VEXSE-233565 format. One line per 10 residues: number of its first residue (from 1); their letters; for each residue x, y, z of N, C-alpha, C. Coordinates in steps of 0.05 Angstrom, whole numbers, plus 5000, padded with zeros to 4 digits. Example, Ala and Ser with C-alpha at 12.3 -4.5 7.8 and 13.67 -1.06 7.14 Angstrom:
2
1) as) 5264:4886:5156:5246:4910:5156:5264:4934:5156 | 5257:4955:5142:5273:4979:5143:5258:5001:5157 $
//
This chain:
272
1) mqhrehrgqs) 9222:1747:6201:9203:1759:6216:9181:1738:6220 | 9166:1739:6238:9145:1730:6236:9116:1751:6243 | 9098:1751:6235:9068:1756:6244:9047:1733:6239 | 9037:1745:6260:9011:1739:6268:8992:1761:6268 | 8961:1740:6256:8930:1764:6263:8915:1734:6270 | 8893:1759:6276:8874:1747:6295:8855:1720:6282 | 8838:1709:6295:8823:1686:6284:8806:1700:6263 | 8799:1677:6235:8788:1681:6224:8816:1694:6186 | 8835:1706:6201:8856:1711:6188:8877:1689:6175 | 8896:1697:6157:8912:1685:6153:8945:1688:6182 $
11) fcrgrvtips) 8953:1661:6181:8983:1664:6200:9005:1660:6176 | 9023:1684:6185:9047:1673:6175:9071:1680:6185 | 9096:1657:6173:9118:1653:6186:9139:1655:6161 | 9143:1682:6156:9162:1684:6127:9144:1683:6109 | 9156:1659:6086:9144:1664:6061:9111:1651:6063 | 9113:1622:6087:9098:1619:6079:9073:1625:6100 | 9045:1617:6086:9015:1629:6094:9004:1599:6100 | 8991:1599:6121:8976:1578:6132:8951:1597:6136 | 8933:1581:6116:8905:1591:6122:8893:1579:6158 | 8875:1598:6163:8856:1588:6178:8831:1576:6176 $
21) ldqimkpkkl) 8825:1560:6199:8804:1534:6191:8782:1542:6175 | 8767:1575:6187:8752:1592:6174:8754:1589:6142 | 8771:1591:6140:8792:1599:6102:8785:1572:6096 | 8793:1550:6099:8793:1525:6091:8762:1510:6092 | 8746:1522:6109:8716:1510:6110:8709:1521:6094 | 8710:1548:6085:8690:1565:6073:8684:1544:6035 | 8657:1547:6043:8647:1535:6018:8654:1550:5986 | 8654:1539:5964:8657:1555:5936:8626:1570:5935 | 8635:1586:5916:8607:1602:5915:8594:1574:5891 | 8574:1576:5895:8552:1562:5879:8546:1584:5858 $
31) nagllwmqfe) 8547:1549:5833:8522:1572:5811:8492:1550:5814 | 8471:1575:5815:8449:1567:5828:8437:1548:5796 | 8447:1557:5773:8436:1540:5749:8439:1512:5746 | 8464:1511:5753:8480:1488:5749:8476:1471:5775 | 8468:1476:5793:8466:1464:5820:8431:1454:5809 | 8417:1473:5799:8389:1463:5796:8383:1433:5782 | 8398:1441:5745:8398:1427:5732:8415:1398:5741 | 8438:1400:5765:8450:1373:5773:8431:1360:5794 | 8412:1373:5813:8391:1359:5821:8371:1349:5809 | 8358:1363:5782:8336:1344:5778:8342:1329:5750 $
41) dvlaprlgls) 8366:1336:5733:8363:1307:5720:8398:1294:5724 | 8401:1297:5745:8414:1269:5750:8415:1267:5783 | 8417:1277:5801:8411:1275:5832:8391:1256:5840 | 8363:1267:5828:8337:1261:5840:8328:1236:5814 | 8339:1234:5795:8327:1212:5777:8339:1180:5786 | 8373:1187:5793:8393:1163:5790:8395:1152:5822 | 8382:1174:5842:8380:1161:5868:8349:1144:5876 | 8330:1161:5856:8294:1151:5855:8292:1168:5871 | 8292:1192:5885:8287:1203:5898:8254:1199:5904 | 8230:1208:5923:8207:1209:5917:8205:1246:5918 $
51) vkeravysyl) 8175:1252:5913:8176:1279:5919:8182:1297:5942 | 8174:1278:5960:8179:1285:5994:8212:1289:6004 | 8228:1271:5984:8248:1270:5986:8271:1291:5985 | 8252:1301:5954:8265:1318:5932:8255:1351:5955 | 8234:1349:5961:8235:1376:5977:8245:1383:6004 | 8247:1357:6016:8265:1359:6042:8305:1367:6028 | 8309:1351:6011:8343:1356:6010:8341:1378:6001 | 8326:1390:5982:8319:1422:5972:8313:1446:5980 | 8299:1442:6012:8300:1457:6033:8324:1470:6038 | 8340:1435:6049:8367:1429:6071:8386:1447:6057 $
61) lrhslvvgkl) 8382:1439:6032:8414:1455:6017:8407:1480:6007 | 8374:1492:6007:8378:1520:6006:8391:1533:6026 | 8388:1521:6050:8398:1530:6084:8420:1534:6097 | 8426:1512:6069:8464:1510:6076:8473:1508:6061 | 8485:1504:6037:8514:1500:6021:8501:1534:6009 | 8482:1530:5997:8467:1552:5977:8469:1584:5991 | 8473:1581:6015:8477:1602:6035:8510:1602:6046 | 8527:1588:6037:8553:1585:6041:8558:1577:6072 | 8537:1563:6079:8543:1543:6108:8550:1510:6100 | 8569:1501:6112:8577:1474:6105:8552:1456:6128 $
71) rlqfavmala) 8545:1461:6147:8527:1451:6158:8500:1469:6171 | 8478:1455:6179:8458:1467:6193:8442:1443:6217 | 8436:1460:6223:8414:1445:6245:8390:1454:6247 | 8370:1426:6243:8343:1428:6241:8328:1420:6266 | 8296:1415:6263:8281:1402:6284:8269:1384:6255 | 8259:1364:6259:8241:1353:6242:8218:1361:6234 | 8210:1375:6272:8187:1371:6275:8173:1404:6241 | 8198:1421:6252:8185:1441:6243:8198:1445:6209 | 8210:1426:6210:8217:1415:6174:8187:1405:6169 | 8185:1379:6175:8157:1379:6158:8124:1402:6166 $
81) rtlglsigaa) 8133:1415:6179:8112:1438:6188:8112:1460:6166 | 8142:1467:6158:8154:1486:6127:8144:1477:6108 | 8150:1449:6100:8139:1426:6082:8113:1420:6080 | 8098:1417:6099:8069:1412:6091:8072:1379:6096 | 8099:1369:6109:8090:1338:6113:8090:1330:6142 | 8075:1311:6143:8073:1294:6168:8099:1287:6178 | 8100:1289:6211:8122:1288:6223:8148:1261:6209 | 8129:1238:6208:8141:1209:6202:8155:1210:6170 | 8133:1219:6156:8149:1229:6130:8167:1244:6119 | 8170:1262:6141:8194:1286:6144:8217:1265:6156 $
91) rqavrrldel) 8212:1258:6180:8238:1238:6197:8244:1218:6175 | 8231:1199:6161:8234:1178:6135:8257:1197:6117 | 8250:1212:6099:8253:1221:6074:8291:1238:6091 | 8294:1243:6118:8310:1246:6122:8342:1223:6134 | 8322:1204:6135:8332:1181:6149:8337:1159:6115 | 8331:1166:6094:8329:1147:6076:8359:1171:6060 | 8352:1204:6057:8381:1215:6045:8402:1218:6062 | 8399:1208:6077:8418:1191:6094:8437:1175:6086 | 8421:1159:6083:8434:1130:6070:8437:1129:6047 | 8439:1143:6035:8434:1156:6003:8466:1158:5998 $
101) galrvlersk) 8473:1187:6031:8496:1193:6023:8490:1224:6012 | 8468:1230:6012:8454:1263:5995:8454:1284:6021 | 8462:1273:6054:8470:1289:6074:8484:1262:6091 | 8492:1288:6105:8502:1267:6127:8487:1271:6168 | 8475:1260:6172:8475:1263:6193:8491:1267:6218 | 8500:1288:6228:8525:1282:6253:8513:1282:6282 | 8493:1293:6285:8487:1291:6316:8454:1287:6315 | 8447:1265:6328:8413:1274:6342:8416:1291:6368 | 8395:1307:6376:8390:1310:6403:8368:1318:6409 | 8350:1331:6437:8331:1347:6438:8326:1365:6420 $
111) sghlaemrlp) 8346:1380:6409:8346:1409:6402:8344:1401:6369 | 8347:1371:6361:8342:1367:6336:8367:1356:6327 | 8371:1352:6300:8397:1345:6275:8416:1365:6274 | 8432:1360:6268:8465:1367:6261:8474:1357:6235 | 8469:1367:6210:8476:1355:6187:8496:1368:6172 | 8512:1353:6153:8527:1364:6140:8511:1360:6102 | 8509:1370:6085:8500:1375:6066:8518:1368:6039 | 8508:1346:6022:8531:1339:5998:8517:1353:5966 | 8528:1368:5953:8524:1378:5930:8522:1347:5924 | 8508:1350:5889:8502:1328:5884:8531:1317:5868 $
121) ekirairpgk) 8551:1329:5856:8569:1317:5839:8591:1307:5867 | 8581:1304:5893:8593:1299:5913:8588:1275:5932 | 8560:1269:5913:8555:1252:5925:8554:1219:5911 | 8578:1200:5926:8595:1187:5925:8574:1162:5905 | 8545:1152:5905:8539:1139:5903:8530:1148:5869 | 8537:1169:5862:8532:1176:5831:8542:1183:5817 | 8572:1193:5840:8592:1200:5808:8593:1176:5784 | 8608:1196:5767:8616:1175:5735:8642:1162:5751 | 8637:1138:5725:8659:1117:5734:8685:1134:5712 | 8708:1110:5704:8737:1127:5704:8726:1131:5668 $
131) ngasmvvgvg) 8705:1117:5665:8700:1118:5632:8674:1145:5618 | 8664:1156:5652:8660:1171:5650:8616:1156:5654 | 8615:1140:5651:8585:1125:5653:8585:1118:5678 | 8552:1127:5687:8544:1133:5713:8547:1105:5721 | 8552:1107:5755:8553:1090:5772:8527:1068:5776 | 8505:1092:5773:8471:1083:5785:8457:1069:5763 | 8456:1047:5766:8433:1030:5756:8413:1020:5766 | 8386:1014:5752:8369:1007:5767:8362:0983:5775 | 8332:0968:5786:8334:0944:5802:8308:0939:5768 | 8308:0921:5759:8290:0920:5741:8265:0905:5752 $
141) atgavglgaa) 8244:0890:5729:8230:0887:5738:8223:0857:5743 | 8248:0839:5725:8256:0818:5741:8268:0816:5767 | 8281:0833:5779:8289:0835:5807:8324:0832:5794 | 8331:0830:5779:8358:0833:5762:8369:0860:5769 | 8399:0864:5780:8401:0884:5789:8427:0892:5773 | 8434:0911:5760:8462:0915:5743:8480:0924:5760 | 8499:0919:5736:8529:0924:5758:8539:0964:5747 | 8561:0967:5757:8563:0992:5751:8589:0999:5729 | 8595:1023:5716:8621:1020:5710:8636:1009:5718 | 8646:0997:5739:8671:0987:5741:8661:0956:5745 $
151) geppaatlea) 8636:0950:5742:8633:0923:5747:8631:0913:5776 | 8618:0939:5792:8624:0921:5818:8580:0937:5827 | 8582:0928:5853:8545:0939:5857:8552:0968:5863 | 8521:0986:5845:8523:1006:5852:8519:1012:5881 | 8521:1034:5885:8521:1039:5929:8492:1048:5920 | 8474:1073:5902:8464:1081:5905:8436:1059:5901 | 8442:1036:5879:8419:1018:5877:8417:0999:5892 | 8437:1000:5913:8435:0974:5940:8419:0992:5948 | 8421:1022:5959:8403:1032:5982:8382:1031:5970 | 8374:1041:5951:8348:1038:5934:8334:1016:5941 $
161) tdflktwalr) 8345:0985:5935:8340:0959:5928:8315:0963:5947 | 8281:0953:5947:8261:0941:5964:8274:0897:5970 | 8280:0894:5985:8289:0878:5989:8277:0851:5990 | 8245:0868:5995:8215:0844:5988:8208:0840:5966 | 8212:0848:5945:8203:0852:5925:8204:0827:5912 | 8228:0814:5908:8223:0788:5892:8239:0770:5914 | 8239:0736:5892:8252:0723:5914:8284:0728:5918 | 8294:0732:5895:8317:0728:5901:8329:0753:5913 | 8315:0769:5917:8326:0790:5938:8330:0787:5966 | 8303:0772:5965:8295:0758:5997:8313:0740:6003 $
171) kaihdrerga) 8335:0721:5992:8343:0697:5992:8369:0707:6001 | 8376:0739:5981:8405:0758:5991:8404:0763:6013 | 8382:0765:6037:8383:0771:6063:8377:0750:6080 | 8371:0722:6070:8377:0698:6081:8408:0684:6080 | 8407:0689:6061:8442:0683:6057:8454:0706:6070 | 8453:0724:6076:8477:0739:6086:8475:0727:6116 | 8459:0718:6134:8455:0711:6154:8463:0681:6159 | 8469:0678:6136:8482:0639:6135:8472:0628:6152 | 8439:0629:6155:8426:0604:6166:8419:0607:6187 | 8435:0631:6204:8427:0631:6232:8411:0654:6241 $
181) cfyclrrtpa) 8395:0649:6258:8367:0673:6271:8391:0704:6279 | 8385:0727:6272:8392:0749:6272:8396:0751:6294 | 8374:0743:6313:8371:0756:6337:8381:0733:6363 | 8369:0705:6360:8362:0683:6379:8405:0665:6375 | 8405:0670:6346:8427:0662:6335:8425:0627:6332 | 8407:0618:6332:8400:0588:6335:8402:0583:6302 | 8411:0559:6294:8405:0549:6267:8388:0533:6258 | 8374:0537:6238:8344:0520:6237:8341:0519:6209 | 8330:0498:6206:8325:0490:6172:8311:0520:6158 | 8326:0521:6131:8303:0549:6121:8277:0547:6122 $
191) nvhcldhvvp) 8267:0525:6122:8238:0532:6111:8225:0540:6140 | 8244:0542:6163:8233:0555:6186:8242:0589:6187 | 8253:0595:6173:8259:0619:6168:8242:0641:6155 | 8253:0667:6170:8232:0685:6156:8242:0712:6157 | 8244:0740:6148:8254:0757:6142:8227:0789:6170 | 8246:0792:6184:8235:0809:6202:8242:0845:6200 | 8228:0856:6203:8230:0884:6203:8244:0891:6231 | 8267:0902:6234:8281:0912:6254:8268:0950:6259 | 8275:0952:6250:8249:0987:6253:8218:0973:6238 | 8201:0973:6267:8174:0957:6246:8163:0974:6222 $
201) rvrfgrnsyr) 8140:0960:6205:8138:0979:6183:8110:1000:6193 | 8101:0992:6221:8086:1016:6233:8094:1038:6239 | 8131:1037:6244:8135:1059:6256:8158:1065:6232 | 8153:1064:6201:8162:1080:6179:8190:1053:6171 | 8191:1032:6186:8212:1016:6174:8216:1008:6150 | 8235:1014:6127:8242:1003:6101:8246:0977:6098 | 8238:0967:6074:8250:0946:6057:8271:0936:6047 | 8295:0956:6065:8322:0965:6061:8341:0935:6068 | 8363:0930:6063:8386:0914:6075:8386:0923:6097 | 8394:0946:6110:8396:0958:6138:8371:0951:6157 $
211) nlvscciecn) 8349:0950:6152:8329:0941:6162:8313:0914:6169 | 8326:0894:6142:8308:0869:6136:8333:0858:6151 | 8323:0829:6165:8344:0811:6170:8338:0779:6180 | 8346:0765:6171:8329:0732:6177:8328:0720:6201 | 8302:0705:6212:8303:0704:6230:8290:0674:6237 | 8276:0662:6263:8270:0639:6260:8238:0657:6265 | 8215:0635:6260:8197:0644:6258:8174:0651:6290 | 8193:0641:6314:8190:0641:6335:8199:0674:6351 | 8231:0680:6335:8231:0712:6346:8215:0726:6324 | 8213:0711:6313:8194:0734:6290:8162:0742:6300 $
221) trkgdrpapd) 8154:0724:6305:8134:0725:6324:8138:0735:6355 | 8149:0727:6371:8155:0738:6395:8159:0774:6402 | 8180:0779:6373:8184:0805:6369:8157:0827:6367 | 8147:0823:6343:8123:0836:6342:8125:0866:6327 | 8113:0884:6349:8130:0915:6338:8149:0922:6359 | 8157:0903:6373:8172:0924:6389:8199:0931:6382 | 8209:0946:6404:8234:0953:6385:8259:0932:6384 | 8272:0931:6369:8294:0908:6376:8311:0901:6392 | 8320:0930:6400:8346:0925:6428:8331:0908:6453 | 8294:0928:6456:8274:0917:6467:8280:0882:6468 $
231) flrtlyrlgr) 8277:0880:6452:8272:0848:6446:8298:0827:6448 | 8319:0838:6438:8346:0822:6453:8347:0819:6473 | 8345:0849:6498:8345:0844:6527:8330:0814:6533 | 8302:0818:6521:8285:0801:6541:8303:0768:6532 | 8301:0766:6498:8320:0742:6506:8343:0737:6514 | 8364:0749:6529:8373:0751:6549:8369:0739:6577 | 8339:0758:6581:8335:0750:6610:8320:0714:6608 | 8310:0714:6588:8294:0680:6583:8318:0654:6580 | 8350:0670:6585:8365:0650:6581:8382:0639:6554 | 8359:0656:6529:8360:0649:6501:8392:0663:6495 $
241) ltpaeldarl) 8399:0684:6508:8421:0696:6492:8445:0695:6522 | 8470:0699:6518:8491:0697:6547:8492:0731:6544 | 8516:0747:6567:8518:0768:6567:8530:0775:6537 | 8547:0759:6539:8571:0769:6503:8554:0768:6481 | 8538:0744:6478:8523:0751:6457:8508:0774:6448 | 8486:0789:6478:8472:0800:6479:8493:0826:6469 | 8508:0837:6478:8537:0859:6468:8536:0857:6441 | 8536:0830:6426:8549:0825:6408:8530:0833:6380 | 8506:0826:6393:8470:0829:6382:8471:0858:6382 | 8482:0869:6407:8467:0900:6402:8486:0917:6382 $
251) ralkdlaggk) 8512:0907:6383:8528:0926:6362:8526:0919:6335 | 8517:0891:6335:8503:0882:6299:8489:0903:6291 | 8463:0910:6312:8436:0925:6303:8457:0956:6301 | 8471:0959:6308:8483:0987:6301:8503:0986:6273 | 8520:0963:6267:8530:0959:6247:8507:0958:6223 | 8488:0945:6222:8465:0931:6207:8453:0964:6199 | 8450:0977:6225:8436:1008:6209:8468:1024:6199 | 8484:1016:6200:8498:1035:6189:8511:1024:6162 | 8496:0996:6156:8503:0993:6127:8530:0977:6124 | 8532:0968:6143:8552:0952:6146:8552:0921:6137 $
261) frpllpygrt) 8532:0910:6139:8522:0887:6124:8509:0883:6110 | 8520:0884:6078:8506:0890:6051:8506:0860:6043 | 8484:0860:6042:8484:0828:6023:8490:0829:5991 | 8510:0806:5985:8513:0807:5956:8485:0797:5932 | 8481:0821:5923:8456:0816:5903:8461:0805:5880 | 8433:0796:5875:8435:0777:5853:8438:0788:5818 | 8469:0798:5813:8473:0812:5794:8462:0797:5762 | 8457:0817:5752:8443:0796:5715:8429:0772:5716 | 8421:0772:5739:8401:0747:5751:8377:0753:5744 | 8362:0737:5736:8330:0734:5744:8320:0727:5764 $
271) ar) 8304:0736:5782:8296:0726:5795:8270:0706:5795 | 8269:0686:5807:8245:0661:5792:8217:0666:5828 $
//
């Protein structure tokens, strides 16, 4: 005997029940009190969230998982107006929450952002290690970065680190590029290298490993506050990059923003 029901219900074939997509995706009922404690006592302090980032995360969570929605669509302008923030501050908060894994931006369009929210216990960067110890530690005043429970770099620490803070952290970015300019690919002496913000600070670019690159002084000066893709195309038109190198550099920009170029941090070492 076979029985099939309409969408939103289970499909049955004999003794086997196959849940529908709506049933699979339905989030569990949340304990509001526990959720608030996790946010205040674990998530916010361990990820080093600012007041603005706390406000954005709380608001988006309130209008998604708390009311039974896995995803929500929102406009940054409306979000900023509701929370009393500038548009730039709201956009930067969303970007950093995405980097930390507190939410995942699935789509960006003229109509707004489509995001998938994550509960505190689902955020990978703050899950406890095997012995129950937190995987998140801070960057000390000396610039030394602690280890996680498994002796590996804690993800949240990496994302929250200001790579302009100390000599050791700046050197980690230079070492990642292995002596080559990120933009023109030339190898030049270390004394003519500098760090460049891919997204300029005037456009709310952060001092994150996702936004800092080692480059030659000439490229740093020529680029200025221009968007990095436009500057790379300028280098191509000037004959400084081949078509293949241009394509590779444009892909590298996407990989950099996606967190694929992680530098080696100076664990347990004091910056001089």
